[in-house]
C-alpha positions as a printed NumPy array, in Angstrom:
array([[-21.382,  10.241, -53.873],
       [-23.912,  11.649, -51.411],
       [-24.781,   9.447, -48.441],
       [-28.477,   9.995, -47.833],
       [-28.65 ,   8.232, -44.435],
       [-29.431,  10.874, -41.785],
       [-27.534,   9.358, -38.802],
       [-24.484,   8.696, -40.989],
       [-24.45 ,  12.329, -42.096],
       [-24.789,  13.371, -38.442],
       [-21.723,  11.289, -37.517],
       [-19.747,  12.87 , -40.379],
       [-20.703,  16.328, -39.092],
       [-19.554,  15.413, -35.572],
       [-16.174,  14.405, -37.003],
       [-15.82 ,  17.881, -38.547],
       [-17.393,  19.936, -35.79 ],
       [-16.784,  17.999, -32.551],
       [-16.078,  21.089, -30.397],
       [-18.575,  23.378, -32.089],
       [-21.861,  24.329, -30.388],
       [-24.657,  22.204, -31.828],
       [-27.592,  22.978, -29.535],
       [-28.461,  25.828, -27.196],
       [-31.292,  25.644, -24.675],
       [-32.463,  27.809, -21.817],
       [-32.103,  26.336, -18.338],
       [-32.275,  28.179, -15.012],
       [-32.745,  31.467, -16.836],
       [-29.668,  31.281, -19.1  ],
       [-28.76 ,  29.634, -22.388],
       [-26.556,  26.561, -22.064],
       [-24.55 ,  24.974, -24.862],
       [-24.219,  21.382, -26.047],
       [-21.313,  20.777, -28.41 ],
       [-21.525,  18.248, -31.256],
       [-19.362,  15.721, -29.419],
       [-21.709,  15.681, -26.396],
       [-24.718,  15.64 , -28.741],
       [-23.34 ,  12.451, -30.31 ],
       [-22.464,  10.797, -27.005],
       [-25.93 ,  11.275, -25.522],
       [-27.644,  10.262, -28.759],
       [-25.571,   7.103, -29.123],
       [-26.258,   6.103, -25.512],
       [-29.988,   6.72 , -26.056],
       [-29.895,   4.522, -29.184],
       [-28.304,   1.639, -27.268],
       [-30.828,   2.182, -24.496],
       [-33.631,   1.843, -27.058],
       [-32.103,  -1.412, -28.293],
       [-31.996,  -2.665, -24.698],
       [-35.706,  -1.805, -24.366],
       [-36.519,  -3.885, -27.435],
       [-36.874,  -1.271, -30.204],
       [-35.843,  -2.996, -33.42 ],
       [-35.077,  -2.096, -37.025],
       [-38.057,  -0.183, -38.557],
       [-39.975,  -0.159, -35.246],
       [-41.8  ,   3.082, -34.5  ],
       [-41.019,   5.53 , -31.675],
       [-43.267,   8.525, -30.977],
       [-42.116,  11.963, -29.754],
       [-44.548,  14.289, -27.941],
       [-42.689,  17.395, -26.865],
       [-41.961,  21.043, -27.502],
       [-38.634,  21.841, -29.165],
       [-35.659,  21.011, -26.944],
       [-32.337,  19.124, -27.216],
       [-33.915,  15.828, -26.142],
       [-36.319,  16.018, -29.117],
       [-33.39 ,  15.875, -31.534],
       [-31.65 ,  13.173, -29.481],
       [-34.818,  11.048, -29.389],
       [-35.272,  11.387, -33.15 ],
       [-31.638,  10.706, -34.066],
       [-31.288,   7.79 , -31.65 ],
       [-34.36 ,   6.17 , -33.215],
       [-33.011,   6.719, -36.729],
       [-29.53 ,   5.51 , -35.71 ],
       [-30.8  ,   1.998, -34.989],
       [-32.892,   1.976, -38.161],
       [-36.149,   2.88 , -36.457],
       [-38.933,   5.209, -37.566],
       [-39.747,   8.344, -35.561],
       [-43.335,   9.539, -35.24 ],
       [-43.519,  13.199, -34.166],
       [-46.77 ,  14.255, -32.475],
       [-47.856,  17.815, -31.668],
       [-47.803,  18.321, -27.911],
       [-51.001,  20.396, -28.188],
       [-53.068,  17.364, -29.253],
       [-55.564,  15.92 , -26.792],
       [-55.285,  12.312, -25.596],
       [-57.831,  10.72 , -28.007],
       [-56.083,  12.261, -31.031],
       [-52.722,  11.031, -29.749],
       [-54.191,   7.547, -29.283],
       [-55.356,   7.526, -32.905],
       [-51.849,   8.284, -34.208],
       [-50.085,   5.856, -31.864],
       [-52.441,   3.032, -32.83 ],
       [-52.335,   3.811, -36.548],
       [-48.519,   3.858, -36.511],
       [-48.175,   0.88 , -34.161],
       [-45.821,   2.844, -31.923],
       [-43.744,   0.719, -29.537],
       [-41.998,   3.423, -27.463],
       [-43.013,   7.034, -26.828],
       [-40.838,   9.948, -25.744],
       [-42.843,  12.462, -23.7  ],
       [-41.642,  15.902, -22.615],
       [-43.023,  16.192, -19.122],
       [-45.676,  15.257, -16.596],
       [-48.441,  16.876, -18.663],
       [-47.709,  14.675, -21.68 ],
       [-47.164,  11.644, -19.436],
       [-50.654,  12.121, -17.975],
       [-52.145,  12.038, -21.476],
       [-50.307,   8.824, -22.264],
       [-51.232,   7.155, -18.955],
       [-54.894,   7.91 , -19.665],
       [-54.798,   6.061, -23.016],
       [-52.095,   3.435, -22.396],
       [-54.593,   0.556, -22.226],
       [-56.018,   1.554, -25.616],
       [-52.653,   1.143, -27.388],
       [-51.591,  -2.537, -27.411],
       [-48.343,  -1.823, -29.293],
       [-47.051,   0.663, -26.667],
       [-44.485,  -0.935, -24.349],
       [-42.464,   1.924, -22.855],
       [-42.827,   5.64 , -22.107],
       [-39.644,   7.716, -21.766],
       [-40.035,  11.134, -20.108],
       [-37.527,  13.921, -20.714],
       [-38.191,  15.56 , -17.325],
       [-38.273,  13.931, -13.902],
       [-41.287,  11.776, -13.041],
       [-43.191,  12.037,  -9.732],
       [-42.867,   8.863,  -7.678],
       [-46.597,   8.144,  -7.766],
       [-46.551,   8.091, -11.6  ],
       [-43.48 ,   5.902, -11.954],
       [-44.692,   2.629, -13.496],
       [-42.635,  -0.336, -14.614],
       [-43.072,   0.873, -18.207],
       [-42.145,   4.507, -17.447],
       [-38.547,   5.741, -17.268],
       [-36.754,   9.052, -17.655],
       [-34.468,  10.076, -20.496],
       [-31.563,  10.168, -18.03 ],
       [-32.316,   6.541, -17.122],
       [-32.443,   5.624, -20.825],
       [-28.968,   7.094, -21.343],
       [-27.66 ,   5.288, -18.258],
       [-29.168,   2.041, -19.565],
       [-27.488,   2.625, -22.91 ],
       [-24.088,   3.308, -21.381],
       [-24.253,   0.132, -19.31 ],
       [-25.411,  -1.845, -22.381],
       [-22.609,  -0.662, -24.661],
       [-20.772,  -4.005, -24.716],
       [-23.98 ,  -5.884, -25.438],
       [-25.56 ,  -3.594, -28.043],
       [-22.693,  -1.58 , -29.537],
       [-22.188,  -3.976, -32.447],
       [-25.936,  -4.283, -33.041],
       [-26.16 ,  -0.506, -33.314],
       [-23.356,  -0.475, -35.908],
       [-24.946,  -3.348, -37.836],
       [-28.328,  -1.636, -37.88 ],
       [-26.789,   1.636, -39.065],
       [-25.05 ,  -0.127, -41.941],
       [-28.287,  -1.91 , -42.848],
       [-30.255,   1.317, -43.425],
       [-31.053,   2.05 , -47.081],
       [-31.736,   5.545, -48.402],
       [-35.282,   4.556, -49.397],
       [-36.111,   3.159, -45.95 ],
       [-38.815,   5.062, -44.085],
       [-37.295,   7.231, -41.359],
       [-40.441,   9.021, -40.211],
       [-44.213,   8.861, -40.216],
       [-45.398,  12.458, -40.15 ],
       [-49.113,  12.836, -39.563],
       [-50.876,  15.593, -41.472],
       [-52.768,  18.231, -39.54 ],
       [-56.083,  16.94 , -40.804],
       [-57.903,  20.088, -41.999],
       [-60.311,  17.953, -44.032],
       [-60.463,  14.649, -42.113],
       [-58.501,  12.171, -40.012],
       [-54.708,  12.636, -39.988],
       [-52.788,  10.53 , -42.483],
       [-49.325,   9.129, -41.803],
       [-46.958,  10.417, -44.488],
       [-44.135,   7.928, -45.101],
       [-40.903,   9.907, -45.565],
       [-37.555,   8.293, -46.284],
       [-33.982,   9.268, -45.48 ],
       [-33.507,  10.295, -49.118],
       [-36.714,  12.358, -49.105],
       [-35.406,  14.533, -46.284],
       [-31.715,  14.698, -47.224],
       [-32.321,  15.415, -50.91 ],
       [-34.691,  18.197, -49.892],
       [-32.087,  19.731, -47.576],
       [-29.367,  19.554, -50.23 ],
       [-31.563,  20.951, -53.01 ],
       [-32.958,  23.741, -50.812],
       [-29.638,  24.975, -49.408],
       [-28.382,  25.152, -52.983],
       [-30.676,  28.149, -53.472],
       [-31.207,  29.419, -49.903],
       [-27.748,  30.198, -48.492],
       [-27.8  ,  28.461, -45.113],
       [-24.293,  27.678, -43.838],
       [-22.53 ,  26.049, -40.921],
       [-21.943,  29.545, -39.526],
       [-25.663,  30.127, -39.036],
       [-27.476,  30.143, -35.719],
       [-31.133,  29.259, -36.11 ],
       [-33.725,  30.071, -33.45 ],
       [-36.079,  27.095, -33.4  ],
       [-39.647,  27.665, -32.239],
       [-41.929,  26.38 , -35.011],
       [-42.842,  22.885, -33.7  ],
       [-40.451,  20.143, -34.786],
       [-43.534,  18.053, -35.502],
       [-43.989,  20.478, -38.432],
       [-42.012,  19.075, -41.352],
       [-40.69 ,  22.519, -42.374],
       [-38.96 ,  23.023, -39.015],
       [-37.805,  19.401, -39.057],
       [-36.107,  19.808, -42.434],
       [-35.099,  23.48 , -42.41 ],
       [-34.514,  24.153, -38.732],
       [-33.028,  20.813, -37.679],
       [-31.756,  18.436, -40.391],
       [-30.261,  21.272, -42.456],
       [-28.351,  22.52 , -39.413],
       [-26.918,  19.122, -38.433],
       [-25.942,  18.465, -42.056],
       [-24.18 ,  21.844, -42.327],
       [-22.779,  21.87 , -38.794],
       [-24.754,  24.94 , -37.751],
       [-26.141,  25.857, -34.332],
       [-29.744,  25.352, -33.234],
       [-30.977,  27.548, -30.371],
       [-34.346,  26.551, -28.925],
       [-36.833,  29.215, -27.898],
       [-37.911,  28.782, -24.284],
       [-41.517,  28.973, -25.492],
       [-43.586,  30.518, -28.261],
       [-44.363,  33.417, -25.92 ],
       [-40.672,  34.243, -25.345],
       [-39.51 ,  34.331, -28.979],
       [-39.058,  38.124, -28.967],
       [-36.942,  37.924, -25.808],
       [-34.977,  34.892, -27.033],
       [-34.073,  36.626, -30.308],
       [-32.16 ,  39.268, -28.354],
       [-30.415,  36.549, -26.309],
       [-29.209,  34.139, -29.003],
       [-28.836,  36.644, -31.915],
       [-30.09 ,  34.281, -34.639],
       [-28.971,  34.684, -38.233],
       [-31.956,  32.74 , -39.615],
       [-35.495,  32.007, -38.414],
       [-38.282,  29.882, -39.878],
       [-41.954,  30.389, -39.167],
       [-45.49 ,  30.424, -40.526],
       [-47.176,  33.653, -41.713],
       [-49.124,  34.072, -38.465],
       [-45.868,  34.962, -36.662],
       [-45.086,  37.712, -39.191],
       [-48.673,  38.996, -39.065],
       [-48.435,  39.445, -35.301],
       [-44.983,  41.003, -35.56 ],
       [-46.294,  43.474, -38.141],
       [-49.287,  44.379, -35.945],
       [-47.086,  45.005, -32.911],
       [-44.741,  47.25 , -34.927],
       [-47.663,  49.334, -36.168],
       [-49.136,  49.584, -32.674],
       [-45.808,  50.792, -31.292],
       [-45.43 ,  53.397, -34.037],
       [-48.981,  54.681, -33.695],
       [-48.529,  55.21 , -29.972],
       [-45.334,  57.203, -30.62 ],
       [-44.975,  60.946, -31.082],
       [-45.941,  62.564, -34.367],
       [-42.293,  63.175, -35.29 ],
       [-41.357,  59.523, -34.678],
       [-44.271,  58.41 , -36.826],
       [-43.113,  60.702, -39.64 ],
       [-39.551,  59.396, -39.4  ],
       [-40.766,  55.783, -39.464],
       [-43.013,  56.225, -42.495],
       [-40.334,  58.262, -44.289],
       [-37.798,  55.515, -43.558],
       [-39.989,  52.68 , -44.834],
       [-40.806,  54.744, -47.944],
       [-37.084,  55.236, -48.631],
       [-36.459,  51.567, -47.875],
       [-39.163,  50.596, -50.352],
       [-37.634,  52.814, -53.064],
       [-34.177,  51.346, -52.448],
       [-35.549,  47.787, -52.431],
       [-37.492,  48.244, -55.686],
       [-34.46 ,  49.798, -57.382],
       [-32.198,  46.962, -56.239],
       [-34.711,  44.368, -57.387],
       [-35.008,  45.998, -60.815],
       [-31.212,  46.143, -61.15 ],
       [-31.276,  49.944, -61.35 ],
       [-28.399,  52.16 , -60.356],
       [-28.938,  53.705, -56.909],
       [-28.561,  57.493, -56.901],
       [-26.234,  59.183, -54.41 ],
       [-29.228,  60.9  , -52.776],
       [-31.114,  57.616, -52.301],
       [-27.975,  55.972, -50.894],
       [-27.608,  58.81 , -48.413],
       [-31.292,  58.728, -47.454],
       [-31.183,  54.957, -47.031],
       [-28.099,  55.187, -44.792],
       [-29.964,  57.674, -42.578],
       [-33.135,  55.535, -42.568],
       [-31.06 ,  52.482, -41.688],
       [-29.678,  54.222, -38.642],
       [-32.88 ,  55.938, -37.478],
       [-35.493,  53.272, -38.305],
       [-34.218,  49.898, -39.476],
       [-31.487,  49.501, -36.859],
       [-34.115,  49.548, -34.108],
       [-36.241,  46.932, -35.855],
       [-33.233,  44.709, -36.538],
       [-32.111,  45.054, -32.937],
       [-35.406,  43.492, -31.888],
       [-34.508,  40.423, -33.965],
       [-31.131,  40.133, -32.229],
       [-29.132,  42.317, -34.603],
       [-27.613,  39.536, -36.742],
       [-30.599,  38.257, -38.706],
       [-29.808,  37.652, -42.384],
       [-33.344,  36.69 , -43.376],
       [-36.603,  35.109, -42.247],
       [-38.104,  32.047, -43.929],
       [-41.864,  31.637, -44.264],
       [-43.857,  28.538, -45.175],
       [-46.838,  26.422, -44.188],
       [-49.412,  28.869, -45.594],
       [-49.485,  31.798, -48.054],
       [-47.724,  34.946, -46.865],
       [-49.802,  38.062, -47.542],
       [-48.085,  40.251, -50.143],
       [-48.237,  43.392, -47.983],
       [-46.251,  41.649, -45.224],
       [-43.361,  40.78 , -47.518],
       [-43.339,  44.325, -48.894],
       [-43.435,  45.904, -45.44 ],
       [-40.518,  43.899, -44.04 ],
       [-38.494,  44.383, -47.231],
       [-38.992,  48.14 , -46.952],
       [-37.579,  47.84 , -43.411],
       [-34.493,  46.041, -44.796],
       [-35.648,  42.621, -43.498],
       [-36.225,  39.963, -46.153],
       [-38.763,  37.166, -45.712],
       [-37.942,  34.295, -48.081],
       [-41.219,  32.552, -48.826],
       [-41.328,  28.965, -49.963],
       [-43.974,  26.367, -50.649],
       [-44.355,  22.689, -50.049],
       [-46.249,  19.927, -48.293],
       [-45.636,  17.333, -45.642],
       [-45.884,  14.894, -48.57 ],
       [-42.889,  16.555, -50.285],
       [-40.521,  16.684, -47.3  ],
       [-41.558,  19.635, -47.616],
       [-40.01 ,  22.189, -50.009],
       [-41.167,  22.316, -53.637],
       [-40.432,  25.942, -54.518],
       [-38.887,  28.977, -52.886],
       [-37.957,  32.538, -53.611],
       [-34.259,  33.33 , -53.77 ],
       [-32.517,  36.25 , -52.108],
       [-31.432,  37.391, -55.56 ],
       [-34.749,  36.622, -57.306],
       [-38.116,  36.837, -55.624],
       [-41.579,  38.19 , -56.174],
       [-43.976,  39.116, -53.374],
       [-47.165,  37.116, -53.741],
       [-45.226,  34.302, -55.418],
       [-43.727,  31.236, -53.726],
       [-40.799,  31.289, -56.111],
       [-39.088,  28.897, -58.482],
       [-38.915,  25.118, -58.169],
       [-35.859,  23.98 , -56.236],
       [-33.279,  21.88 , -58.143],
       [-34.397,  18.33 , -59.043],
       [-38.078,  19.139, -58.478],
       [-40.456,  19.498, -61.428],
       [-43.744,  21.383, -61.507],
       [-46.81 ,  20.92 , -63.658],
       [-50.246,  22.537, -63.654],
       [-53.099,  20.073, -64.257],
       [-56.079,  20.919, -66.481],
       [-58.157,  21.881, -63.436],
       [-55.426,  24.213, -62.173],
       [-54.021,  21.868, -59.516],
       [-50.272,  22.033, -58.887],
       [-48.409,  18.751, -59.391],
       [-44.827,  18.11 , -58.246],
       [-42.305,  15.352, -58.9  ],
       [-38.856,  14.763, -57.444],
       [-36.771,  12.817, -54.909],
       [-38.596,  14.581, -52.069],
       [-41.989,  13.019, -52.837],
       [-43.231,  10.625, -50.137],
       [-43.58 ,   6.859, -50.471],
       [-47.27 ,   7.164, -49.682],
       [-49.666,   7.211, -46.742],
       [-49.149,   4.545, -44.088],
       [-51.833,   1.825, -44.256],
       [-53.907,   3.95 , -46.633],
       [-53.621,   2.797, -50.235],
       [-56.775,   4.616, -51.308],
       [-55.502,   8.023, -50.181],
       [-52.073,   7.233, -51.67 ],
       [-53.639,   6.523, -55.085],
       [-55.563,   9.803, -54.896],
       [-52.385,  11.802, -54.178],
       [-49.628,  10.022, -56.139],
       [-49.936,   9.459, -59.864],
       [-47.412,   7.718, -62.121],
       [-47.047,   9.513, -65.421],
       [-44.141,   9.973, -67.847],
       [-42.129,   7.483, -65.728],
       [-42.357,   9.873, -62.781],
       [-44.38 ,   9.925, -59.596],
       [-46.408,  13.133, -59.487],
       [-47.784,  14.409, -56.21 ],
       [-51.199,  16.07 , -56.376],
       [-50.728,  18.984, -53.978],
       [-54.391,  19.895, -53.566],
       [-53.445,  23.522, -54.261],
       [-54.576,  25.64 , -57.179],
       [-52.085,  27.944, -58.855],
       [-50.251,  29.046, -61.974],
       [-46.667,  29.444, -63.217],
       [-45.715,  32.754, -64.84 ],
       [-43.402,  33.283, -67.807],
       [-40.338,  33.35 , -65.534],
       [-41.201,  30.053, -63.853],
       [-42.461,  31.662, -60.642],
       [-45.271,  29.754, -58.945],
       [-48.324,  31.559, -57.579],
       [-50.792,  29.826, -55.245],
       [-54.373,  30.995, -55.567],
       [-56.096,  28.602, -53.125],
       [-56.706,  25.104, -51.826],
       [-58.61 ,  22.92 , -54.271],
       [-60.917,  21.612, -51.534],
       [-61.468,  25.093, -50.092],
       [-62.766,  26.77 , -53.269],
       [-66.167,  28.229, -52.438],
       [-68.863,  27.432, -55.001],
       [-71.697,  29.952, -54.762],
       [-75.335,  29.174, -55.599],
       [-74.909,  31.057, -58.908],
       [-72.091,  28.666, -59.881],
       [-69.282,  31.18 , -59.456],
       [-66.078,  29.963, -57.772],
       [-64.368,  32.058, -55.099],
       [-60.856,  31.437, -53.739],
       [-61.134,  32.507, -50.078],
       [-57.476,  32.879, -49.048],
       [-56.563,  35.969, -51.119],
       [-59.589,  37.842, -49.769],
       [-58.909,  36.65 , -46.216],
       [-55.323,  37.895, -46.518],
       [-56.615,  41.216, -47.818],
       [-58.923,  41.525, -44.811],
       [-56.071,  40.663, -42.423],
       [-53.983,  43.471, -43.897],
       [-56.187,  45.788, -41.836],
       [-54.659,  46.317, -38.388],
       [-58.05 ,  45.918, -36.701],
       [-58.581,  42.408, -38.126],
       [-56.713,  39.473, -36.614],
       [-58.437,  36.58 , -38.405],
       [-60.963,  36.263, -41.217],
       [-62.931,  33.318, -42.594],
       [-64.893,  33.658, -45.831],
       [-68.3  ,  31.967, -46.055],
       [-70.448,  31.446, -49.14 ],
       [-70.743,  27.809, -50.223],
       [-74.12 ,  27.328, -51.978],
       [-75.05 ,  30.912, -51.012],
       [-75.922,  33.814, -53.288],
       [-73.394,  36.25 , -51.775],
       [-70.166,  36.184, -49.749],
       [-69.932,  36.88 , -46.022],
       [-67.104,  36.753, -43.492],
       [-66.485,  35.881, -39.876],
       [-64.067,  38.454, -38.443],
       [-61.996,  38.062, -35.285],
       [-60.886,  41.597, -34.362],
       [-57.419,  42.489, -33.138],
       [-58.747,  43.386, -29.709],
       [-55.625,  45.285, -28.633],
       [-55.989,  47.675, -31.569],
       [-59.787,  47.797, -31.287],
       [-59.722,  48.535, -27.554],
       [-57.375,  51.441, -28.194],
       [-59.703,  52.731, -30.934],
       [-62.706,  52.523, -28.598],
       [-60.877,  54.393, -25.841],
       [-59.738,  57.117, -28.223],
       [-63.322,  57.539, -29.453],
       [-64.934,  57.465, -25.977],
       [-66.802,  54.21 , -26.627],
       [-67.486,  52.53 , -23.285],
       [-67.785,  48.743, -23.007],
       [-67.584,  45.981, -20.403],
       [-65.833,  43.204, -22.336],
       [-65.029,  42.031, -25.863],
       [-68.504,  40.604, -26.415],
       [-70.024,  43.947, -25.461],
       [-67.532,  45.913, -27.558],
       [-68.293,  44.146, -30.862],
       [-72.018,  44.777, -30.446],
       [-71.616,  48.55 , -30.233],
       [-73.21 ,  50.228, -33.292],
       [-70.207,  52.562, -33.611],
       [-67.875,  49.548, -33.839],
       [-70.018,  47.76 , -36.406],
       [-70.178,  50.914, -38.5  ],
       [-66.426,  51.353, -38.185],
       [-65.73 ,  47.807, -39.471],
       [-68.286,  48.259, -42.241],
       [-66.346,  51.299, -43.514],
       [-62.977,  49.531, -43.179],
       [-64.151,  46.419, -45.032],
       [-65.857,  48.479, -47.733],
       [-62.519,  50.207, -48.439],
       [-60.707,  46.878, -48.618],
       [-63.268,  45.477, -51.076],
       [-63.178,  48.361, -53.584],
       [-60.894,  46.535, -56.061],
       [-62.341,  43.043, -55.499],
       [-64.755,  41.668, -58.153],
       [-68.341,  42.303, -57.066],
       [-69.343,  38.663, -56.66 ],
       [-66.306,  38.03 , -54.399],
       [-66.905,  41.034, -52.152],
       [-67.919,  40.606, -48.516],
       [-71.528,  41.779, -48.391],
       [-72.083,  41.069, -44.692],
       [-69.825,  40.164, -41.787],
       [-70.026,  39.012, -38.19 ],
       [-67.536,  40.143, -35.538],
       [-66.48 ,  37.33 , -33.206],
       [-65.904,  37.864, -29.464],
       [-62.669,  35.845, -29.523],
       [-59.927,  34.569, -31.813],
       [-60.107,  31.126, -33.401],
       [-58.026,  28.644, -31.387],
       [-56.555,  25.154, -31.415],
       [-58.337,  24.42 , -28.135],
       [-61.718,  24.887, -29.832],
       [-60.565,  22.687, -32.725],
       [-60.728,  25.606, -35.178],
       [-56.997,  25.712, -35.997],
       [-54.515,  22.97 , -36.773],
       [-51.246,  22.876, -34.771],
       [-49.72 ,  24.801, -37.696],
       [-52.447,  27.473, -37.313],
       [-54.352,  26.638, -40.5  ],
       [-58.1  ,  27.163, -40.335],
       [-60.328,  24.095, -40.091],
       [-63.223,  25.519, -42.055],
       [-65.683,  22.741, -41.267],
       [-65.141,  23.191, -37.534],
       [-65.481,  26.968, -37.818],
       [-68.726,  26.473, -39.763],
       [-70.017,  24.172, -37.008],
       [-68.899,  26.35 , -34.092],
       [-70.441,  29.477, -35.591],
       [-73.409,  27.93 , -37.42 ],
       [-75.915,  30.227, -35.72 ],
       [-73.916,  33.369, -36.53 ],
       [-73.572,  32.275, -40.17 ],
       [-77.289,  31.61 , -40.541],
       [-78.056,  35.074, -39.165],
       [-75.876,  36.61 , -41.887],
       [-78.131,  35.088, -44.542],
       [-81.461,  36.01 , -43.023],
       [-83.385,  38.295, -45.346]])
């Protein structure tokens, strides 16, 4: 019988893998290892320290930090005593953090460093439930309050409280039920205020078990963790799956050092959102285009051979001797260099959080690097479907994982049922009733996504239900496929379709300024800055031609008739992207209202 209690599973893993490396983190310029036995000791001490500070069964503890060993220890120590962890993106500003802490009734908050501490000190008086702040790093003397302590002090408190709280910790652990809430995960809020998704121990553990049944993660894997742990995909796939299997988690020093860290830790698996693969693809193309003509020919020949080999393998066709020989040469001349940049041991990438453009999957597959795309929601812990290594389709998010059922509603919305579906939204019965529906003795989750299932059971996402653009002529346009098509052009970094209640479609385009600058230099176009560059008639004409080519196979009413080049990329700081890099369309519409109106001037 499966035990679905996360801390109990962790303790079982420690019994099996006590001397094995659990966590790797960069300190003083080198990666340092924490074995499972030490991981347990520090986590247990932290749990007893939390008990000594007054955190009780089902109390809430927040975590505001980038990925690091203490994040996992804070989460597991909270769960160990039967508490509920509340992960918060460290990029959020203080008022947004205050909203989550108050909504969840958080009693204790773990903060990464002085920057996060400053945010919490500025809002402490607004959060009556908050009693203690625990900082992973050292705290300057002038900011040391009676309610502020360091993680090292928490562990010391726990070790000195072992006799007093050891039995309580055991009792609390044994009291946890699989359907108890273990985490409140707040949605990114693309369409309104964040909602606290109530996820249970069984939600998470069942999702890990059902997913690794079809995606072959093992205890031998090393996973490079850089997608924020506040993101439920990284939490489940890059953290809980590893501690259940006894694998190794290596933390990236930062998002900016991922490329460097890959060559240091040699990961076998990595999880990310499509934006990471888009940027990786752009950098590869830039490198190739700046190479000699012969290198460019070799690269394109190699990817063409790789594509032929991949398509033949996928179709189950016999590979000819000539193709085998060509592929072996391409592997050595082209693919080996690309794989070396990933650390040389990568088995596959995993993509989720947003649709992966079809051309990206095809490109990496042709270079002998597979991206396994899946689909899910925070509300489903998160995985609903995924492609398999032995069965996948680019443009599809794959088959339902075991024990999860899919259904397409009359309006095209995707519904899902299974043990991974949340309990509901915390303190929000109205939103819960809108999302969860009991039918056929099952709880169906309304995903908010539009899609279809093909004859082989593969799910295809066409768009977000709330993001469908309704034009003034009544025609409906799904923006994401066209936006992905636009982003397939190397000179386009981001694209946002516009057209609600309008008679034709337009787009806001954020150029890839590295590629565009190079184009301008090669064509002797002088400019002072990005704002000046995008106003050049030659540049506008150039983008007009590029977009016209992209639109040739798009239905006429969906085609981009006009566009506006933006002088910068959309950012989280401007409120235009969620922490998981999804576009907040309402904010973009507000921030660029003038530019949009100009597009529709006669």
